[in-house]
C-alpha positions as CSV (number, residue, x, y, z in Angstrom):
1,X,4.2,51.4,-5.0
2,X,6.1,48.4,-3.7
3,X,9.0,47.7,-6.0
4,X,9.8,44.1,-7.3
5,X,13.2,44.4,-5.6
6,X,11.8,45.1,-2.2
7,X,9.2,42.4,-2.5
8,X,11.8,39.9,-3.7
9,X,14.3,40.9,-0.9
10,X,11.7,40.6,1.9
11,X,10.3,37.3,0.8
12,X,13.8,36.0,0.1
13,X,14.9,36.7,3.7
14,X,11.8,34.9,5.1
15,X,12.2,31.9,2.9
16,X,15.9,31.9,3.7
17,X,15.2,31.9,7.4
18,X,12.6,29.2,7.0
19,X,15.1,27.0,5.1
20,X,17.9,27.5,7.6
21,X,15.6,26.8,10.7
22,X,13.8,23.9,9.0
23,X,17.0,22.1,7.7
24,X,18.8,22.7,11.0
25,X,15.8,21.3,12.9
26,X,15.8,18.2,10.6
27,X,19.6,17.7,10.9
28,X,19.7,18.3,14.6
29,X,16.4,16.6,15.2
30,X,15.0,19.6,17.0
31,X,11.2,19.9,17.1
32,X,11.5,23.6,18.1
33,X,13.6,24.5,15.0
34,X,11.4,22.5,12.7
35,X,8.3,24.2,14.1
36,X,10.0,27.6,13.7
37,X,10.9,26.7,10.0
38,X,7.2,25.9,9.4
39,X,6.0,29.2,11.0
40,X,8.6,31.2,9.0
41,X,7.6,29.5,5.8
42,X,3.9,30.2,6.4
43,X,4.7,33.8,7.3
44,X,6.9,34.2,4.1
45,X,3.9,32.7,2.1
46,X,1.5,35.2,3.5
47,X,3.9,38.0,2.8
48,X,4.4,36.9,-0.8
49,X,0.6,36.6,-1.2
50,X,0.2,40.1,0.1
51,X,2.9,41.3,-2.4
52,X,1.2,39.6,-5.3
53,X,-2.2,41.0,-4.2
54,X,-0.7,44.5,-4.1
55,X,0.5,44.0,-7.7
56,X,4.2,44.8,-7.3
57,X,4.7,44.0,-11.0
58,X,2.4,46.7,-12.1
59,X,5.5,48.9,-12.5
60,X,6.1,46.8,-15.7
61,X,3.2,47.9,-17.9
62,X,4.3,45.8,-20.8
63,X,3.9,42.4,-19.0
64,X,5.1,40.2,-16.3
65,X,8.9,39.6,-16.0
66,X,10.6,36.2,-16.0
67,X,11.4,36.9,-12.3
68,X,7.7,37.3,-11.5
69,X,6.9,34.0,-13.1
70,X,9.6,32.2,-11.1
71,X,8.2,33.8,-7.9
72,X,4.7,32.7,-8.8
73,X,6.0,29.1,-9.2
74,X,7.7,29.4,-5.7
75,X,4.3,30.5,-4.4
76,X,2.6,27.4,-5.8
77,X,5.4,25.2,-4.4
78,X,4.9,26.6,-0.9
79,X,1.1,26.3,-1.3
80,X,1.5,22.6,-1.9
81,X,3.8,22.2,1.0
82,X,1.3,24.0,3.3
83,X,-1.5,21.7,2.0
84,X,0.7,18.7,2.8
85,X,1.2,20.0,6.4
86,X,-2.5,20.5,6.9
87,X,-3.7,17.4,5.2
88,X,-1.1,14.9,6.5
89,X,0.1,16.6,9.6
90,X,3.7,16.3,8.4
91,X,6.3,18.9,8.5
92,X,8.8,17.3,6.2
93,X,7.2,18.3,2.9
94,X,6.8,21.9,3.9
95,X,10.4,22.0,5.2
96,X,11.6,20.6,1.9
97,X,9.4,23.1,-0.1
98,X,11.0,26.1,1.6
99,X,14.5,25.6,0.1
100,X,12.9,24.9,-3.3
101,X,11.1,28.3,-3.0
102,X,14.3,30.0,-1.9
103,X,16.2,28.7,-4.9
104,X,13.4,30.0,-7.2
105,X,13.5,33.4,-5.6
106,X,17.3,33.5,-5.9
107,X,17.0,32.6,-9.6
108,X,14.3,35.3,-10.1
109,X,16.5,38.2,-8.9
110,X,18.4,38.8,-12.1
111,X,15.3,38.7,-14.2
112,X,12.9,41.2,-12.5
113,X,13.1,43.5,-15.5
114,X,13.2,40.8,-18.2
115,X,9.6,41.3,-19.4
116,X,7.8,38.4,-21.1
117,X,5.4,40.0,-23.6
118,X,2.2,38.0,-24.0
119,X,0.3,38.2,-27.3
120,X,-2.9,40.3,-27.0
121,X,-5.0,37.4,-28.2
122,X,-4.3,35.6,-25.0
123,X,-6.8,37.1,-22.6
124,X,-7.4,36.4,-18.9
125,X,-8.8,32.9,-19.4
126,X,-5.5,31.9,-20.8
127,X,-3.7,32.8,-17.6
128,X,-6.4,31.3,-15.4
129,X,-6.5,27.9,-17.2
130,X,-3.1,27.5,-18.8
131,X,-0.6,29.2,-16.6
132,X,-2.5,28.7,-13.3
133,X,-3.4,25.0,-13.9
134,X,0.2,24.1,-15.1
135,X,1.9,26.0,-12.3
136,X,-0.3,24.4,-9.6
137,X,0.3,20.9,-11.2
138,X,4.0,21.6,-11.2
139,X,3.9,22.6,-7.5
140,X,2.1,19.4,-6.8
141,X,4.6,17.4,-8.8
142,X,7.4,19.0,-6.8
143,X,5.8,17.7,-3.7
144,X,5.4,14.2,-5.3
145,X,9.0,14.3,-6.4
146,X,10.1,14.9,-2.8
147,X,7.8,12.2,-1.5
148,X,9.0,9.8,-4.3
149,X,12.6,10.5,-3.8
150,X,12.4,10.0,0.0
151,X,10.4,6.8,-0.5
152,X,13.0,5.3,-2.8
153,X,15.9,6.2,-0.5
154,X,14.2,4.9,2.6
155,X,12.9,1.7,1.0
156,X,16.5,1.0,-0.3
157,X,17.9,1.3,3.2
158,X,15.3,-0.8,4.7
159,X,15.7,-3.6,2.1
160,X,19.5,-3.5,2.5
161,X,19.0,-3.6,6.2
162,X,21.0,-0.4,6.8
163,X,20.4,1.4,10.0
164,X,18.4,4.6,10.0
165,X,20.3,7.3,11.7
166,X,19.9,11.0,12.4
167,X,17.1,13.0,10.8
168,X,16.1,10.0,8.6
169,X,14.4,8.5,11.6
170,X,12.0,11.5,11.6
171,X,11.0,11.0,8.0
172,X,7.3,10.0,7.3
173,X,6.4,6.3,7.0
174,X,6.6,4.7,3.6
175,X,2.8,4.3,3.6
176,X,2.3,8.0,4.2
177,X,4.8,8.9,1.4
178,X,2.9,6.6,-1.0
179,X,-0.4,8.3,0.1
180,X,1.1,11.7,-0.7
181,X,2.1,10.4,-4.2
182,X,-1.3,9.0,-4.9
183,X,-3.1,12.2,-3.8
184,X,-0.8,14.4,-5.9
185,X,-1.3,12.2,-9.0
186,X,-5.1,12.2,-8.6
187,X,-5.0,16.0,-8.4
188,X,-2.1,16.9,-10.8
189,X,-3.2,14.9,-13.8
190,X,-6.6,16.7,-14.2
191,X,-5.0,20.1,-13.6
192,X,-2.2,19.3,-16.1
193,X,-4.7,18.2,-18.6
194,X,-6.7,21.4,-18.2
195,X,-3.6,23.5,-18.7
196,X,-2.5,21.6,-21.8
197,X,-6.0,21.7,-23.4
198,X,-6.2,25.5,-22.6
199,X,-2.8,26.1,-24.1
200,X,-3.6,24.2,-27.3
201,X,-7.0,25.9,-27.7
202,X,-5.6,29.5,-27.2
203,X,-2.4,28.7,-29.2
204,X,-4.5,28.2,-32.4
205,X,-5.7,31.8,-32.3
206,X,-2.1,33.0,-31.9
207,X,0.1,30.7,-34.0
208,X,-2.5,29.5,-36.5
209,X,-2.5,25.8,-35.5
210,X,-3.4,23.8,-32.4
211,X,-0.1,21.9,-32.5
212,X,3.1,23.4,-34.1
213,X,5.7,20.8,-33.2
214,X,7.2,23.3,-30.8
215,X,9.8,21.7,-28.4
216,X,7.8,22.9,-25.4
217,X,4.6,21.3,-26.8
218,X,6.3,18.0,-27.6
219,X,7.8,17.6,-24.1
220,X,4.6,18.7,-22.5
221,X,2.6,16.0,-24.3
222,X,5.2,13.4,-23.3
223,X,4.8,14.5,-19.7
224,X,1.0,14.3,-20.1
225,X,1.2,10.8,-21.5
226,X,3.4,9.7,-18.6
227,X,1.1,11.3,-16.1
228,X,-1.8,9.5,-17.8
229,X,0.0,6.2,-17.4
230,X,0.6,6.9,-13.7
231,X,-3.0,8.1,-13.2
232,X,-4.5,5.0,-14.9
233,X,-2.3,2.5,-13.1
234,X,-2.9,4.1,-9.7
235,X,-6.6,4.2,-10.3
236,X,-7.3,1.1,-12.3
237,X,-4.5,-1.3,-11.3
238,X,-3.8,-0.2,-7.8
239,X,-0.1,0.8,-8.3
240,X,1.7,1.4,-5.1
241,X,5.2,1.8,-3.8
242,X,8.3,1.8,-5.9
243,X,6.8,2.0,-9.5
244,X,4.8,5.1,-9.0
245,X,7.6,6.7,-7.0
246,X,10.1,6.1,-9.8
247,X,7.7,7.3,-12.5
248,X,6.9,10.5,-10.5
249,X,10.6,11.3,-10.2
250,X,11.1,10.8,-14.0
251,X,8.1,13.1,-14.7
252,X,9.4,15.9,-12.4
253,X,12.8,15.7,-14.1
254,X,11.2,16.1,-17.5
255,X,9.2,19.0,-16.1
256,X,12.3,20.7,-14.8
257,X,14.1,20.1,-18.1
258,X,11.1,21.7,-19.9
259,X,10.8,24.7,-17.6
260,X,14.5,25.5,-17.4
261,X,16.3,24.2,-20.6
262,X,13.5,24.3,-23.2
263,X,12.0,27.6,-22.0
264,X,15.3,29.4,-21.8
265,X,17.7,28.0,-24.3
266,X,15.8,26.3,-27.1
267,X,14.0,27.8,-30.1
268,X,10.4,27.8,-28.9
269,X,7.3,30.0,-28.7
270,X,7.7,29.7,-24.9
271,X,11.2,31.2,-24.7
272,X,11.4,33.2,-21.5
273,X,14.1,35.7,-22.5
274,X,14.1,35.9,-26.3
275,X,11.3,37.4,-28.3
């Protein structure tokens, strides 16, 4: 049986090498290093996929650990980076996704044995619709956050007529960054909606009510409303450029607050370590 520690260490090394090669390639403007970073990230993704398929977490019969959930999130982030590379032929999103996945793996290491016990009433459909849809939408929003942040930075420099130096010259065009943002919003909103609806539906059988005023539920609904505004204005009003970029950054920050602060430190049904 492959242990969680071995799986974590192997994938951590690959994502670390991908991050070093990719960031070095961007800073030094080296196409060879950037390409090496992409290949290492892709190989790390395949290794992690294999480890997940082999079920390294089966050594924890009572449930998945917090570390496993963080590693699953890293997998979704890398998946979105790879989709961006294949869809837009741009290395930047994947090279930025690699350090994020590395950080998640570093965070996961201390919690490989911190088991999260899921109520028995929550069967396989819960994981498929709730966890899967929300994690994939969060991975997509990570990609949108990177695109939106780069868009705002580059647009600010262009408007102030500041010179583009170093690796900033190799960043995607503003029009492409806006296309990434639009595609992510069109995909992430339906997925996030599916995850929220599944969570509310299955939550009733566990907690006795569809909505309990739980901090996680409240902030999730706020995120959903902001995503709905962004989705509607993108689709119906043709929003482009700075407004959707800013709103995407805000939505991602709220998701990060929800995932880290609410899940870990606040009194909630979704606490990762307590209960």
